[in-house]
C-alpha positions as CSV (number, residue, x, y, z in Angstrom):
1,M,0.0,0.0,0.0
2,S,1.4,3.4,-1.0
3,R,1.8,6.2,1.5
4,K,-1.1,8.2,-0.1
5,E,-3.4,5.2,0.1
6,A,-2.5,4.7,3.7
7,G,-3.2,8.3,4.5
8,F,-6.6,8.0,2.8
9,S,-7.7,4.9,4.8
10,K,-6.1,6.0,8.1
11,G,-8.8,6.3,10.8
12,I,-11.4,4.4,8.8
13,D,-13.2,1.7,10.9
14,W,-13.5,-1.0,8.2
15,S,-15.7,-3.2,10.4
16,L,-18.2,-0.3,10.5
17,V,-17.9,0.1,6.7
18,W,-18.6,-3.6,6.0
19,I,-21.5,-3.6,8.4
20,Y,-23.0,-0.7,6.5
21,F,-22.4,-2.4,3.1
22,A,-24.2,-5.5,4.5
23,L,-27.2,-3.5,5.5
24,V,-27.3,-1.8,2.1
25,F,-27.2,-5.2,0.3
26,I,-30.0,-6.5,2.5
27,G,-32.1,-3.3,1.9
28,I,-31.7,-3.5,-1.9
29,T,-32.5,-7.2,-1.9
30,A,-35.7,-6.5,0.2
31,I,-36.8,-3.8,-2.2
32,F,-36.1,-6.0,-5.1
33,G,-38.1,-8.8,-3.6
34,V,-41.2,-6.7,-3.3
35,T,-41.0,-4.6,-6.5
36,Y,-39.6,-7.0,-9.1
37,N,-42.0,-8.1,-11.8
38,E,-41.5,-11.6,-13.0
39,G,-40.3,-11.7,-16.7
40,D,-38.6,-8.3,-16.5
41,P,-34.9,-8.4,-17.5
42,I,-33.0,-8.1,-14.2
43,V,-29.8,-6.4,-15.5
44,S,-31.6,-3.7,-17.5
45,T,-34.1,-2.9,-14.8
46,F,-31.4,-2.9,-12.2
47,F,-29.3,-0.3,-14.0
48,G,-32.1,1.6,-15.6
49,F,-33.0,4.0,-12.8
50,K,-36.7,3.2,-13.3
51,T,-37.4,0.7,-10.5
52,D,-37.2,1.3,-6.8
53,Y,-34.3,-1.1,-6.3
54,S,-32.3,0.5,-9.1
55,K,-32.8,3.9,-7.6
56,Q,-31.7,2.6,-4.2
57,F,-28.5,1.3,-5.8
58,Y,-27.7,4.6,-7.4
59,F,-28.4,6.5,-4.2
60,F,-26.0,4.1,-2.5
61,L,-23.3,5.0,-5.1
62,I,-24.0,8.7,-4.5
63,A,-23.6,8.1,-0.7
64,V,-20.2,6.4,-1.3
65,V,-19.0,9.4,-3.4
66,L,-20.2,11.8,-0.7
67,G,-18.5,9.6,2.0
68,I,-15.2,9.8,0.0
69,F,-15.6,13.5,-0.3
70,I,-16.1,13.9,3.4
71,L,-13.0,11.8,4.1
72,L,-10.9,14.0,1.8
73,T,-12.2,17.2,3.5
74,D,-10.4,18.6,6.5
75,S,-12.5,18.2,9.6
76,K,-11.9,21.9,10.4
77,F,-14.2,22.7,7.5
78,F,-17.2,21.1,9.2
79,T,-16.3,22.7,12.5
80,A,-16.1,26.2,10.9
81,T,-19.4,25.8,8.9
82,A,-21.5,23.9,11.5
83,N,-23.5,26.9,12.5
84,L,-24.0,27.8,8.8
85,W,-25.3,24.3,8.1
86,Y,-27.7,24.6,11.0
87,A,-29.0,27.9,9.7
88,V,-29.5,26.3,6.2
89,G,-31.4,23.4,7.9
90,I,-33.7,25.7,9.7
91,V,-34.3,27.7,6.5
92,T,-35.2,24.6,4.6
93,L,-37.7,23.7,7.3
94,L,-39.3,27.1,7.0
95,L,-39.6,26.7,3.2
96,V,-41.8,23.7,3.8
97,F,-44.7,25.9,5.0
98,P,-45.2,27.8,1.7
99,F,-43.8,25.3,-0.7
100,H,-44.7,21.9,0.6
101,S,-46.3,19.2,-1.5
102,R,-48.7,16.5,-0.3
103,V,-47.0,13.1,-0.8
104,K,-48.7,10.0,0.5
105,G,-50.5,11.8,3.3
106,T,-47.5,13.9,4.5
107,E,-47.1,17.6,3.8
108,S,-43.5,18.0,4.9
109,I,-41.9,17.3,1.5
110,I,-40.7,19.7,-1.1
111,R,-40.6,18.4,-4.7
112,F,-37.7,19.1,-7.0
113,G,-38.6,17.7,-10.4
114,G,-38.9,14.0,-9.9
115,F,-37.3,14.0,-6.5
116,N,-38.8,14.4,-3.1
117,F,-36.8,16.3,-0.5
118,Q,-37.8,16.2,3.2
119,P,-36.0,19.0,5.1
120,A,-36.7,17.4,8.5
121,D,-34.4,14.5,7.6
122,F,-31.7,16.8,6.2
123,C,-31.9,19.0,9.3
124,K,-30.9,16.0,11.5
125,L,-27.4,16.2,10.1
126,C,-27.3,20.0,10.6
127,V,-28.3,19.5,14.2
128,C,-25.5,16.9,14.7
129,L,-22.9,19.4,13.4
130,A,-24.2,22.4,15.4
131,L,-24.6,20.4,18.6
132,A,-21.2,18.8,18.3
133,K,-19.5,22.1,17.7
134,Y,-21.3,23.7,20.7
135,L,-20.5,20.8,23.0
136,S,-16.8,20.9,22.0
137,L,-16.3,24.6,22.8
138,P,-13.1,24.8,25.0
139,N,-14.7,27.1,27.6
140,L,-18.1,25.4,27.8
141,D,-19.2,24.5,31.3
142,F,-22.1,22.1,30.6
143,S,-23.0,21.9,34.3
144,K,-24.6,25.4,34.0
145,T,-28.3,25.6,33.3
146,R,-27.7,28.2,30.5
147,S,-25.4,25.9,28.6
148,Q,-27.9,23.1,28.9
149,L,-30.8,25.3,27.7
150,I,-28.8,26.4,24.6
151,A,-28.0,22.8,23.7
152,A,-31.6,21.8,24.2
153,G,-32.7,24.7,22.1
154,I,-30.5,23.6,19.2
155,A,-32.2,20.2,19.2
156,L,-35.8,21.3,20.1
157,L,-36.2,24.1,17.6
158,P,-36.3,21.8,14.5
159,A,-38.3,19.3,16.6
160,A,-41.0,21.9,17.2
161,M,-41.1,22.9,13.5
162,S,-41.4,19.2,12.5
163,I,-44.4,18.9,14.9
164,M,-46.0,22.0,13.3
165,Q,-45.6,20.1,9.9
166,S,-47.5,17.1,11.4
167,E,-44.3,15.0,11.4
168,T,-44.4,13.8,15.0
169,G,-42.4,10.7,14.3
170,L,-39.5,12.7,12.9
171,A,-39.7,15.1,15.8
172,L,-39.2,12.3,18.3
173,V,-35.8,11.6,16.7
174,Y,-34.5,15.0,17.8
175,F,-35.2,14.0,21.4
176,S,-32.5,11.4,21.1
177,F,-29.9,14.2,21.2
178,F,-30.6,14.4,24.9
179,I,-28.7,11.2,25.3
180,V,-25.7,12.9,23.7
181,M,-26.2,15.8,26.2
182,Y,-26.4,13.3,29.1
183,R,-23.0,11.9,27.9
184,E,-21.6,15.4,28.2
185,G,-23.0,16.0,31.7
186,L,-26.7,16.6,31.5
187,P,-28.2,15.6,34.9
188,A,-29.6,12.1,34.8
189,T,-32.7,13.4,36.6
190,I,-33.9,15.1,33.4
191,L,-33.7,11.8,31.4
192,V,-35.4,9.9,34.2
193,V,-38.2,12.4,34.3
194,G,-38.6,12.2,30.6
195,F,-38.7,8.4,30.6
196,V,-41.2,8.4,33.5
197,V,-43.5,10.8,31.7
198,G,-43.3,8.6,28.6
199,A,-44.0,5.5,30.7
200,I,-47.0,7.1,32.3
201,A,-48.3,8.2,28.9
202,V,-48.0,4.6,27.6
203,C,-49.8,3.3,30.7
204,A,-52.5,5.8,30.1
205,L,-53.1,4.2,26.7
206,L,-53.0,0.6,28.0
207,M,-55.0,1.0,31.2
208,E,-58.3,2.5,32.3
209,R,-57.7,6.0,33.6
210,D,-59.3,5.4,37.0
211,T,-57.3,2.2,37.5
212,L,-54.1,4.0,36.7
213,L,-54.9,6.9,39.0
214,I,-55.5,4.4,41.9
215,I,-52.2,2.7,41.1
216,I,-50.3,6.0,41.1
217,G,-52.0,7.0,44.4
218,I,-51.0,3.7,46.0
219,I,-47.4,3.9,44.8
220,T,-47.2,7.5,46.0
221,G,-48.5,6.5,49.4
222,I,-46.1,3.6,49.8
223,V,-43.1,5.7,48.8
224,A,-44.2,8.6,51.0
225,F,-44.5,6.2,54.0
226,F,-41.0,4.7,53.6
227,T,-39.6,8.2,53.1
228,W,-41.3,9.3,56.3
229,Q,-39.8,6.3,58.1
230,R,-36.3,6.9,56.8
231,K,-36.3,10.6,57.5
232,R,-37.1,10.0,61.2
233,R,-40.8,10.7,60.9
234,R,-40.4,14.2,59.5
235,Y,-43.5,15.2,57.6
236,S,-41.6,17.8,55.6
237,A,-39.6,15.0,53.9
238,I,-42.7,13.5,52.2
239,F,-43.8,16.8,50.6
240,P,-41.7,16.3,47.4
241,V,-43.0,12.7,47.0
242,L,-46.6,13.8,47.4
243,F,-46.0,16.7,45.0
244,I,-44.6,14.4,42.3
245,G,-47.5,11.9,42.8
246,I,-50.0,14.7,42.5
247,L,-48.3,15.9,39.3
248,A,-48.4,12.4,37.9
249,M,-52.1,12.0,38.7
250,A,-52.8,15.4,37.1
251,F,-50.9,14.4,34.0
252,V,-53.0,11.3,33.7
253,G,-56.3,12.8,34.6
254,F,-56.0,16.1,32.8
255,G,-52.8,16.3,30.7
256,V,-53.2,13.3,28.5
257,P,-56.9,13.9,27.7
258,T,-56.2,17.5,26.9
259,I,-53.3,16.7,24.6
260,F,-55.3,14.0,22.8
261,K,-58.4,16.2,22.5
262,N,-57.1,19.7,21.8
263,V,-53.5,19.3,20.6
264,M,-53.2,16.2,18.5
265,K,-55.2,15.5,15.3
266,L,-57.5,12.5,15.0
267,Y,-55.2,10.6,12.6
268,Q,-52.4,10.9,15.1
269,V,-54.6,9.6,17.9
270,E,-55.7,6.7,15.7
271,R,-52.1,5.8,14.9
272,I,-51.0,5.8,18.5
273,Y,-53.9,3.6,19.6
274,S,-53.6,1.2,16.7
275,T,-49.9,0.8,17.6
276,V,-50.8,-0.5,21.0
277,G,-53.7,-2.5,19.6
278,K,-56.6,-0.6,21.1
279,E,-59.6,1.2,19.9
280,V,-59.8,5.0,20.1
281,P,-62.0,6.0,23.1
282,V,-65.3,7.5,22.3
283,E,-64.4,10.7,24.1
284,Y,-61.5,11.4,21.8
285,I,-63.6,10.7,18.7
286,Q,-66.3,13.1,19.9
287,A,-63.6,15.8,20.5
288,H,-62.6,15.4,16.9
289,K,-66.1,14.9,15.6
290,K,-65.7,17.3,12.6
291,E,-62.6,15.6,11.4
292,Y,-64.1,12.2,12.0
293,V,-67.2,13.0,9.9
294,Q,-65.0,14.4,7.1
295,T,-62.8,11.3,6.8
296,T,-65.9,9.1,7.0
297,V,-67.6,11.0,4.2
298,A,-64.3,10.8,2.2
299,G,-64.7,7.1,2.3
300,K,-62.1,6.1,4.9
301,P,-63.2,2.8,6.7
302,K,-63.0,3.8,10.3
303,E,-63.0,0.2,11.5
304,T,-59.7,-0.5,9.8
305,D,-57.4,2.2,11.1
306,D,-54.9,-0.5,12.2
307,Y,-55.0,-2.3,8.9
308,N,-51.4,-1.6,8.2
309,V,-50.2,-2.9,11.5
310,K,-52.4,-6.1,11.2
311,Q,-51.2,-6.8,7.7
312,S,-47.6,-6.3,8.6
313,K,-47.9,-8.7,11.5
314,I,-49.5,-11.3,9.2
315,A,-46.7,-10.9,6.7
316,I,-44.0,-11.3,9.3
317,G,-45.7,-14.2,11.0
318,S,-46.3,-16.1,7.7
319,G,-42.6,-16.3,7.1
320,G,-42.2,-18.8,9.9
321,V,-38.7,-19.8,11.0
322,L,-36.8,-19.9,7.7
323,G,-39.2,-17.8,5.5
324,K,-40.8,-18.5,2.1
325,G,-37.8,-17.4,0.1
326,L,-37.1,-14.3,-2.1
327,L,-39.9,-13.4,-4.5
328,K,-42.1,-16.1,-2.9
329,G,-44.0,-14.0,-0.3
330,T,-47.7,-13.8,-0.8
331,Q,-48.6,-10.9,1.6
332,T,-45.9,-8.6,0.2
333,R,-45.9,-9.7,-3.4
334,Y,-49.6,-9.3,-3.7
335,E,-49.5,-5.9,-2.0
336,F,-51.6,-6.7,1.1
337,V,-49.1,-4.7,3.0
338,P,-49.2,-1.0,2.1
339,E,-46.0,1.1,1.8
340,Q,-44.0,-2.1,1.8
341,R,-41.2,-0.4,-0.2
342,T,-40.5,2.0,2.6
343,D,-42.2,2.1,6.0
344,F,-43.0,-1.6,6.0
345,I,-40.0,-3.0,4.2
346,F,-39.2,-5.1,7.2
347,C,-42.2,-7.2,6.4
348,T,-40.5,-8.3,3.2
349,I,-37.6,-9.6,5.1
350,G,-39.8,-11.3,7.7
351,E,-41.9,-13.1,5.1
352,G,-39.1,-14.0,2.8
353,F,-36.4,-15.0,5.3
354,G,-38.4,-15.7,8.4
355,F,-37.4,-15.5,12.0
356,V,-33.8,-16.4,11.2
357,G,-33.5,-13.6,8.6
358,T,-35.1,-10.9,10.7
359,S,-32.9,-11.9,13.7
360,I,-29.8,-11.6,11.6
361,V,-30.8,-8.1,10.4
362,L,-31.5,-7.0,13.9
363,L,-28.2,-8.4,15.1
364,I,-26.4,-6.5,12.3
365,Y,-28.2,-3.3,13.3
366,L,-27.1,-3.9,16.9
367,L,-23.5,-4.4,15.8
368,L,-23.8,-1.2,13.9
369,L,-25.0,0.7,17.0
370,F,-22.3,-0.7,19.2
371,R,-19.6,0.0,16.6
372,I,-20.8,3.6,16.2
373,I,-20.7,4.2,19.9
374,A,-17.2,2.7,20.1
375,V,-16.0,5.0,17.3
376,A,-17.7,8.0,18.8
377,E,-16.0,7.4,22.1
378,R,-12.6,7.6,20.4
379,Q,-13.2,11.0,18.9
380,R,-11.8,14.3,20.1
C-alpha cells in the first residue's frame, strides 16, 4: 500500500464500513423482492434507474461518493461551517410551510422535479454538526443551566417545527440528542423524568384512567410512607414525594386527555392507539367529531385504522422460521401490506427470510449501533 493510500484509509473503521455495506445489500434485496415483476430483465431494470431497487442502488453509489468527499475534506471545514449548516437546515424547514407538496399523506416534503426532499431528515445532520460544535467549545461549562438550555434549544427548535408540519415521528428523533447531552454531563434526573413521563403516557393508553390513578396513588402513598420512616418521621420530607405523585395524577387525569383532544389530530390519535392494539376511546372521537365526519364522508373505513399494522404482523408471521424465500412471499408480493417499499419494508424480510433472517438483520443493526458508539468514544 502506498503512503497516499495509507493516508486516505487512516482512521477508517473498516468493520463499520462492512456492516454498512451488508445492510445496504439487505435493503436493496428486500426492495427487489417486493417490486420486481417476473419476466422483466434483471440487468436492464437494475441499472435503468426506473425501479425502486435500481434507484436505491444509485443512491448508495452517491452516498459512497459523498463519503469519500467527506474523508478527503479537512474536519476543520465542518467545525467552521457547523452553524451555517444549522441555519441552512432551519431555512429549509421554514420553506416547507409555503412550498410543501402532499405526498402519501404527508405535507413536509418539497418536490424538485422527480425527487422528493424532506427537510426534516436533512436537518438532523445539521443539528448533529451544530450540537457537536457547541459541546466541543473549549470554555463550555455544561454543568450550568444556561449551557444546557442552549444545547436543548439547538435540538428542540427543529423538533417543534417538525411537529408543526405534522411530522411527530421525525420530531421524536430529535429528542435522542438528549442522550448525547447526558453523555456530556446533563443531569440524569432530566432523562429519568422524561422516561417516567413517557411510561405514564403509555400506561394511560393501555389501562383504564381510574385504575391508573389508583395505582399511582398507592405507589405515592407507599413511597411517602417509607420516606417518612427513613427521615425519622419528619412530615416535611414527604412533601416532594406527594408533589410528584399529584403531578403524575394530574398528568393522567387532565394532561393526557387535553393533549389527545385539543393538541393532536384525529389521525395521530388513531395511529397511537392502533400501535398498542386498542380502539380509540369515544371521548376522543367526539372531541374530533368534525374531522371524524370528514374522513368518513371521504370514504375512509374507520373500522380498519390499524389495517397496516395487522397486515404487517400477518406478513412477518407467515414467514415462519426460515421464510418463504425471495420473491415467494404472498402478503408482500400481492400488496396486502401497504407502503412495503418504505415504511413496512421489514415485512418483506420477515416473510421472505423468516425468524432467522429478521434476527440476523436486527443483530447487524445492533452491531452497527455498538460500533458507532465505540468509534464516537474515540473522537476528540
